[in-house]
Each structure stands twice: as C-alpha cells, then as structure tokens.
C-alpha positions in Angstrom: 26.0 -29.1 -30.6 25.4 -26.8 -27.6 22.2 -27.7 -25.7 20.6 -24.3 -24.9 18.1 -23.8 -22.1 15.6 -21.0 -21.8 14.5 -20.0 -18.3 11.6 -17.5 -17.8 11.0 -15.8 -14.5 7.7 -13.9 -14.0 7.0 -10.9 -11.8 6.2 -12.9 -8.7 9.7 -14.6 -8.8 11.5 -11.2 -8.7 9.0 -9.2 -6.6 11.4 -8.4 -3.7 14.9 -8.9 -2.3 14.3 -12.4 -1.0 12.8 -13.5 -4.4 15.8 -12.3 -6.3 18.2 -14.1 -4.0 16.1 -17.2 -4.5 16.5 -16.9 -8.3 20.3 -16.8 -7.7 20.1 -19.9 -5.5 18.0 -21.7 -8.1 20.4 -20.9 -10.9 23.3 -22.2 -8.8 21.4 -25.4 -8.1 20.1 -26.0 -11.6 23.1 -24.7 -13.5 23.1 -21.8 -15.8 25.6 -22.5 -18.5 24.3 -22.3 -22.0 21.2 -20.5 -20.6 19.1 -17.6 -21.8 17.2 -15.9 -19.0 13.9 -14.1 -19.7 12.6 -11.9 -16.9 9.4 -9.9 -16.5 8.8 -6.6 -14.7 8.7 -7.0 -10.9 5.4 -7.9 -9.5 2.6 -5.4 -10.2 5.1 -3.0 -11.8 3.5 -3.2 -15.3 0.2 -2.1 -13.6 2.1 0.6 -11.8 3.7 2.0 -15.0 0.2 1.9 -16.6 -1.0 4.0 -13.7 1.8 6.5 -14.0 1.0 6.9 -17.7 -2.6 7.4 -16.9 -1.8 10.1 -14.4 0.6 11.8 -16.8 -2.1 12.0 -19.5 -5.2 12.6 -17.4 -4.3 13.7 -13.9 -1.0 15.7 -13.8 -1.5 16.6 -10.1 -1.1 12.9 -9.2 1.7 12.1 -11.6 4.7 12.9 -9.4 3.2 10.8 -6.5 2.6 7.8 -8.8 6.1 8.0 -10.3 7.6 8.3 -6.8 6.0 5.1 -5.8 7.6 3.2 -8.7 11.0 4.8 -8.1 10.8 4.1 -4.3 9.9 0.4 -5.0 13.0 -0.2 -7.2 15.4 1.9 -5.1 14.3 0.1 -1.9 15.2 -3.3 -3.5 18.6 -1.9 -4.7 19.4 -0.5 -1.2 18.8 -3.8 0.5 20.2 -6.2 -2.2 23.5 -4.7 -3.1 26.7 -4.1 -1.2 28.1 -1.9 -3.9 25.2 0.2 -5.2 27.1 2.8 -7.2 26.8 1.3 -10.7 23.3 0.0 -10.4 21.9 3.2 -8.9 23.5 5.1 -11.8 22.0 2.8 -14.4 18.5 2.9 -12.7 18.5 6.7 -12.5 19.5 6.8 -16.2 16.6 4.6 -17.1 14.1 6.8 -15.2 15.6 9.9 -16.9 15.1 8.3 -20.4 11.5 7.5 -19.3 10.8 11.1 -18.3 12.5 12.6 -21.3 10.2 10.6 -23.6 7.1 11.8 -21.8 8.2 15.4 -21.9 9.3 15.4 -25.5 6.7 13.1 -27.1 4.4 14.8 -29.6 2.6 11.7 -30.8 -1.0 11.3 -29.6 -1.5 7.6 -30.4 -2.0 6.1 -26.9 -0.9 2.6 -27.9 2.4 4.0 -29.2 2.9 6.0 -26.0 2.1 2.9 -24.0 4.7 0.8 -25.7 7.5 3.4 -25.3 6.9 3.7 -21.5 5.5 0.5 -19.9 8.6 -1.4 -21.1 10.7 0.3 -18.4 9.3 -2.2 -15.9 11.2 -5.0 -17.7 14.3 -2.9 -18.4 14.6 -2.0 -14.6 14.0 -5.6 -13.4 16.5 -7.1 -15.7 19.2 -4.5 -15.0 18.8 -5.1 -11.2 18.8 -8.9 -11.5 21.7 -8.9 -13.9 23.8 -6.6 -11.7 23.1 -8.6 -8.6 24.0 -11.9 -10.2 27.3 -10.4 -11.4 28.0 -9.1 -7.9 27.7 -12.5 -6.3 29.8 -14.2 -9.0 27.1 -15.5 -11.4 28.6 -13.9 -14.5 26.1 -12.9 -17.1 25.5 -10.5 -20.1 22.5 -8.2 -20.1 20.9 -7.8 -23.5 18.2 -5.4 -24.7 15.3 -7.4 -26.1 14.6 -4.6 -28.6 17.8 -5.6 -30.3 16.6 -9.3 -30.4 12.9 -9.4 -31.0 11.7 -7.5 -34.1 8.0 -6.9 -34.9 5.6 -4.8 -36.9 4.3 -1.6 -35.4 1.0 -3.0 -34.2 1.6 -1.4 -30.8 0.5 -3.3 -27.6 0.0 -6.5 -29.6 2.9 -6.6 -32.0 3.4 -9.4 -34.5 6.9 -11.0 -34.7 9.1 -10.6 -37.7 10.4 -14.2 -37.5 13.1 -13.9 -40.2 14.7 -10.8 -38.8 14.4 -11.9 -35.2 16.0 -15.3 -35.8 18.8 -13.6 -37.7 19.6 -11.2 -34.9 19.2 -13.7 -32.0 21.6 -16.1 -33.6 24.4 -13.5 -33.6 24.8 -13.9 -29.8 27.1 -16.6 -28.6 25.6 -18.5 -25.8 28.0 -21.4 -25.3 29.1 -21.7 -21.6 27.4 -18.3 -20.8 24.3 -16.8 -19.2 22.4 -14.2 -21.1 19.6 -12.1 -19.6 16.9 -10.2 -21.4 13.4 -8.8 -21.0 10.1 -10.6 -21.7 7.2 -8.8 -23.4 9.4 -6.3 -25.3 10.4 -5.9 -28.9 11.0 -3.2 -31.5 9.7 -2.3 -34.9 12.0 -1.8 -37.8 11.6 2.0 -37.3 13.3 1.4 -33.9 10.2 2.3 -31.8 9.6 0.0 -28.9 6.7 -2.5 -29.1 5.1 -5.0 -26.8 3.8 -8.5 -27.5 0.6 -8.2 -25.4 0.1 -8.4 -21.7 1.7 -11.4 -20.0 3.8 -11.8 -23.1 7.1 -12.8 -21.4 6.3 -16.5 -21.9 6.0 -15.8 -25.6 9.4 -14.1 -25.6 10.9 -17.3 -24.1 9.3 -19.4 -26.8 10.5 -17.0 -29.6 14.1 -17.3 -28.4 13.9 -21.1 -28.0 12.5 -21.4 -31.5 15.3 -19.2 -33.0 18.0 -21.0 -31.1 16.7 -24.6 -31.4 16.8 -24.8 -27.6 16.7 -28.1 -25.8 13.9 -26.9 -23.6 12.1 -24.0 -22.0 11.3 -23.8 -18.3 8.8 -21.3 -16.9 9.3 -20.8 -13.2 6.1 -20.1 -11.4 4.6 -19.7 -7.9 2.6 -22.9 -8.5 3.7 -26.5 -8.6 3.0 -26.9 -12.3 0.1 -26.9 -14.7 -3.1 -27.8 -12.9 -6.2 -29.3 -14.5 -8.2 -26.3 -13.2 -7.6 -22.9 -11.5 -8.0 -23.5 -7.8 -9.5 -20.0 -7.4 -12.6 -21.2 -9.3 -12.7 -25.0 -9.1 -12.4 -27.5 -6.3 -10.1 -30.6 -6.1 -7.6 -29.6 -8.7 -4.9 -32.0 -9.9 -1.4 -31.6 -11.2 -0.9 -32.4 -14.9 2.4 -34.2 -15.1 2.4 -34.3 -18.9 0.2 -32.8 -21.6 0.2 -32.4 -25.4 0.9 -29.1 -27.1 -2.6 -29.1 -28.5 -4.3 -29.6 -25.2 -2.1 -27.0 -23.5 -2.8 -24.5 -26.3 -6.6 -25.1 -25.9 -6.3 -24.6 -22.1 -4.2 -21.4 -22.5 -6.5 -19.9 -25.1 -9.5 -20.5 -22.9 -8.2 -19.1 -19.7 -5.4 -21.2 -18.1 -3.3 -18.1 -17.0 -0.2 -20.1 -16.2 0.7 -20.1 -19.9 0.4 -17.3 -22.5 -1.5 -18.7 -25.4 1.0 -17.6 -28.0 3.8 -19.6 -26.3 2.9 -23.0 -27.6 3.1 -22.8 -31.4 6.8 -21.7 -31.8 7.8 -24.6 -29.5 5.5 -27.2 -31.2 7.0 -26.2 -34.6 10.4 -27.4 -33.4 9.3 -30.0 -30.9 10.8 -28.2 -28.0 9.4 -29.3 -24.6 8.0 -26.7 -22.2 8.3 -27.3 -18.5 6.4 -25.5 -15.8 8.1 -25.7 -12.4 7.9 -24.1 -9.0 10.5 -21.5 -8.1 9.9 -22.2 -4.4 10.4 -25.9 -4.7 12.8 -26.8 -7.5 12.9 -30.4 -6.4 9.4 -30.8 -7.8 9.6 -31.8 -11.5 6.3 -29.9 -12.3 4.6 -30.3 -15.6 5.9 -30.9 -19.1 4.2 -29.9 -22.4 5.4 -31.9 -25.3 4.5 -34.0 -28.4 2.1 -36.8 -27.4 0.3 -39.5 -29.2 -3.3 -38.6 -29.9 -4.4 -41.9 -28.4 -2.7 -41.2 -25.0 -5.0 -40.8 -22.0 -6.4 -37.3 -21.5 -7.2 -35.7 -18.2 -10.4 -33.8 -17.8 -9.5 -30.0 -17.5 -11.5 -27.0 -16.7 -10.9 -23.3 -17.5 -12.7 -20.0 -16.8 -12.4 -16.7 -18.6 -13.9 -13.8 -16.7 -15.0 -10.3 -18.0 -16.2 -11.7 -21.4 -18.9 -10.1 -23.6 -21.6 -12.0 -25.3 -23.2 -10.4 -28.4 -26.2 -11.9 -30.1 -26.7 -10.7 -33.7 -29.5 -11.1 -36.2 -29.5 -9.7 -39.7 -31.8 -6.7 -40.3 -33.0 -8.0 -43.7 -33.2 -11.7 -42.9 -30.3 -12.4 -45.1 -28.1 -15.4 -44.3 -25.4 -14.8 -41.8 -22.8 -16.7 -43.9 -20.2 -15.2 -46.3 -20.6 -11.4 -46.5 -22.2 -10.9 -43.1 -19.6 -13.1 -41.4 -16.7 -11.4 -43.1 -18.1 -8.0 -42.0 -18.3 -9.1 -38.4 -14.7 -10.5 -38.5 -13.4 -7.3 -40.1 -14.9 -5.2 -37.4 -13.4 -7.4 -34.7 -10.0 -6.9 -36.4 -10.4 -3.1 -36.7 -11.2 -2.7 -33.0 -8.7 -5.3 -31.8 -11.4 -7.4 -30.2 -10.5 -11.0 -29.2 -13.0 -13.6 -30.5 -13.2 -16.6 -28.2 -16.4 -18.3 -29.4 -18.8 -18.1 -32.3 -22.1 -20.0 -32.9 -24.5 -19.3 -35.7 -27.8 -20.3 -37.3 -29.1 -19.2 -40.7 -29.7 -15.6 -39.9 -28.2 -15.1 -36.5 -24.9 -15.5 -34.7 -23.6 -15.3 -31.1 -20.0 -14.2 -30.4 -18.2 -14.3 -27.1 -15.4 -11.7 -27.1 -13.1 -9.8 -24.8 -12.2 -6.2 -25.2 -8.6 -5.5 -24.1 -8.5 -1.9 -25.6 -12.0 -0.7 -24.5 -13.5 -0.6 -28.0 -16.9 -2.2 -27.3 -18.9 1.0 -27.7 -17.4 1.5 -31.2 -17.9 -2.1 -32.1 -21.6 -2.0 -31.1 -22.1 1.2 -33.0 -20.7 -0.3 -36.2 -22.7 -3.6 -35.8 -26.0 -1.8 -35.2 -25.9 -0.5 -38.8 -26.5 -4.1 -40.2 -27.7 -6.2 -37.3 -30.2 -6.3 -34.4 -28.0 -6.9 -31.4 -28.2 -7.9 -27.8 -25.2 -7.4 -25.5 -24.4 -9.1 -22.3 -21.3 -7.7 -20.5 -19.2 -9.2 -17.6 -20.1 -12.8 -18.5 -18.0 -15.9 -17.9 -16.8 -18.5 -20.4 -16.3 -21.9 -18.9 -14.6 -24.7 -20.9 -14.4 -28.4 -20.1 -11.8 -30.5 -22.1 -12.1 -34.3 -22.3 -15.2 -33.9 -20.2 -16.7 -36.4 -17.8 -20.5 -36.4 -18.4 -21.2 -36.5 -14.6 -18.7 -33.9 -13.5 -19.1 -31.0 -15.8 -22.4 -29.6 -14.5 -21.3 -28.9 -10.9 -19.8 -25.5 -11.5 -22.9 -24.3 -13.3 -25.2 -24.4 -10.2 -26.9 -21.1 -9.6 -25.8 -19.6 -12.9 -27.9 -18.5 -15.9 -26.7 -20.4 -19.0 -26.5 -18.0 -22.0 -24.9 -20.2 -24.5 -23.6 -23.8 -24.8 -21.4 -25.3 -27.5 -20.2 -28.9 -27.6 -18.1 -31.2 -29.7 -16.7 -34.7 -29.1 -14.0 -33.6 -26.7 -14.9 -30.1 -25.4 -17.9 -28.2 -24.0 -18.1 -24.4 -23.7 -20.6 -22.5 -21.5 -21.2 -18.8 -21.4 -22.9 -17.9 -18.1 -23.8 -14.8 -16.1 
C-alpha cells in the first residue's frame, strides 16, 4: 500500500523568491514521492485581495492602485525566479483576467459570495508559480485545482465539507510516485461556485486530503520550531511541546493557538493520522507531533490567548429561567449571525457569553437580544486559557488586568479580562 504524505506550506513559507527556492530545497532533502502539497496564498496576499475587493466595492478611485500592488508583487517574484518566464507569465495574466472579468460581470450583491469568488486568486496564483518553478528545476509535479477536489455547501466564507463527494473525487487522482500540488482554503459548492473554508483554512485542507487518502502523516511547515506551550508574543519562557494528544491540541487550537487551525484535528483523529509541525527554516529539527496518546500520559501546562473577543452578559427580562427556550434562542441567533461562541457561563436567570464576530454582525446580534434580555456588552476583551494548570503559575499574566469572568474545571481555567 502506498504511504502518502501531505505537506502544507503557509504564506510565510512562499512569501518571496528565496522562500520558494527553500521549499524546493526542502522537498529535495525530505523527498516528495507519494506526496500531496497544499500551499496557501503568499504572505499577506489574502489581506491584499480583501483590500482590492473593498476598494472595488467602496472606493473605485483606489481600486486600480490596490490591484496594481497585487499584480506587481507576483510579477516581481516571477521575474526573479524563472529563467523561462513565458508560460508562467501567460498563466498568471490569464488568472488576473478571470478575476477582473468576474468583478465586471457579477450581478450578485451577496458580499460573502463575491468574497469567495475573488479572494481565492491568492491561492491559485501562489500554487501556479510554485508548481511551475518546481517543474522548471526538475521536480516534476501536477497542479490541481482544489475546487475539483474539495466539495462543500454554499455557506460562503465558512463552507462545510461534503465528505462523501470530496473523498470520492480525491481518490480519483493517482498519487503513487508522484507529487501533486493544490491550494489550501478553497473548495466549491455543487453549483460550481467557489467557496472558502474560513480564514487560515489551509491546514484544514491538508487534513481533509489526508483523511480521504488515508495518509501516513501530515506535516505543516511553519516559521516556528514546532508547537509551543504558549505564544511567545504574550507569554514568557515558552517551551517546545514534542508530543501532544489530539484532544489537547484541539483545545489549544480552539482557544487561540494560531499555529494550527481548529478544524484540522478531527479529520486526522478519526483515522489516527499523526500531524507534525516542523520548521521550514530548519528541517533537521523534528518539531512537534500531534497523535493518539494515553489519557494517563503526562500533560504539559499550556497557555493560550484570544484577542478581540466580546463578552455579553444577559439577564431575562421576565425573570424566567435561562435554560431551554432562552438558551435555544441565544444559540439560534449566534448561528444566524455567524458568531463564534467560545465560552458560556450561566446561572438561573442570567448568562455570560464570550464570542468573536468574524463577519461584523455584533450590532444586529445585540439588537435581536435586547428584545428578550437586559444586556451588557464588553468589546475588545481577551480570553486567556490555561490547560493542565499549575496553581502557582497561572496568575502571573493577570497582573494589572480587570477580571470579567472566570471558569474552571479539573484541567482547564478560562479568564476573560479587559
């Protein structure tokens, strides 16, 4: 049976000419037979395409300038990376033409739909360039459009995977002794419209492919040495986690460990496929591995922080119990407005919810909640989480902060602070 590897390279690993040549060097050193390569948009290009779309919709005078910056970025890399530029320049120009044709011809007003038809070009461009370069230097590969692999519903910007259809299509491609390259983050609905899996969704793409192909392992190549027990931007004295369970990794990812997309873990855990996180600048470092572990294994204390959270305190207007009907109503509103719920705590007639608002729907949510509840809203708060906490250590990062909510169980403590 062919042992398939899935490699995922994020935007930082293909951000410029030297980064792309480093990917080629890494593939030669590690070997790339029986390998599926998932590549993100080049560094900051998803943001750049978001800006171009914003200018097209709201500030036409600045649209051409914003688009030129994106074009210049990609053409500069092509001009310095390739000896023979003819084919890749033609393919890149064709992609930009398709992009502009859509913007000019589109008559649909749904922003999420427009977003998914346009922002995907960051991934299409990056994979075309990397694939062409690898072929030019003798690393033969086949470029595939992820929209012909990953099938979803039409919940634009946060599409849900159609697993049966996706696995059926993925298995059609022969990977033995070959290298296949596709895009992260991208899929398509059954109506052929492009969809996306949520920001930073390329990790999830790698996990989907691994699940469908029963891969031997997945490796995410990052600009860090592996999975740390805390984000060094927020916490001192971080430590490398050499091995961690699926469950602990999922908890960390959900509560803010940005090195992994939260949706990545479950498809791998279902098939017991290990996930490795390694440094693309030092491939001699084994990094971290996420795998099945015994629940009695030692656990390392880990810290996470989620910024830009919103805390809403609710109390029923009529002093009715918060349970059942009221709770169902709250959850249904969160679903309608695509609000992410990170924490909930309740008493008999009140509840506190810590949420994040990726699609800027807070105003609508508050308006709907005020019909049934007295509410208090705290914006721009932080959610700190401590896993397998040490009773002495966990207070240090709270110094000078106002504590708005605390929730604790046997293994985990959550704090919402200003």
